[in-house]
N, C-alpha and C positions, 0 to 999 in steps of 0.2 A: 051308808047302805052299799051293799054289795052289787057284784054283777049278775048273780044267779038269775036266769031267766032271761037275760039280756044278749044280744049278739054282739059278740066282740071278734076283731079279726086281726091276724099276724101275717106279716111278709117274711120270706126268708129268701135268700142268695145262695144258690147252688150252683155247683161246678157241671152236675149231669141232671136235669130236671128230669128227664126221660126216666132214667134209673130211680130217682127218687120217688117218682108216681108209680112205678111197676112195683115197688117194694112193699107198701101195704096192700096192694091188690093181691101179690102173691101170698100174703099170709091170711087173706080172706075178709079185708075190709072191704066194704060196699063203695062202691063210686057211684054217685048220684048226679055228677057232671062230668063228662070227658074233657081232659086237659084241653083247654081253650087259650090260644093267643087273642090276647085284646088288642084294639086299635093303637093303645099306647106303647105296646111291646111287652107287658106284662103278661104271665101266663097264669090262669085259674083252674083250678079243681075242686069239685065238692066230694068229700068223703063222711059217711056215717058210723059210727063207732057201735060196738054191742050194747051200748047204753042210750042209744039212739041220738047220741050228741052229734052234731054235723060241723065239720072242720073244713074251711075255706082255705 
């Protein structure tokens, strides 16, 4: 069975998280959660594309 309709997550290692966060916003992607520093040191943001898919 595939993952259609199921939540999946991915992690990225980036040199400049701020620039990586601004790039999709500058292209009109909707942000559903501001870039947030978590207690363990990771950073999360939530975006929604034009097909209503959410990306963490």
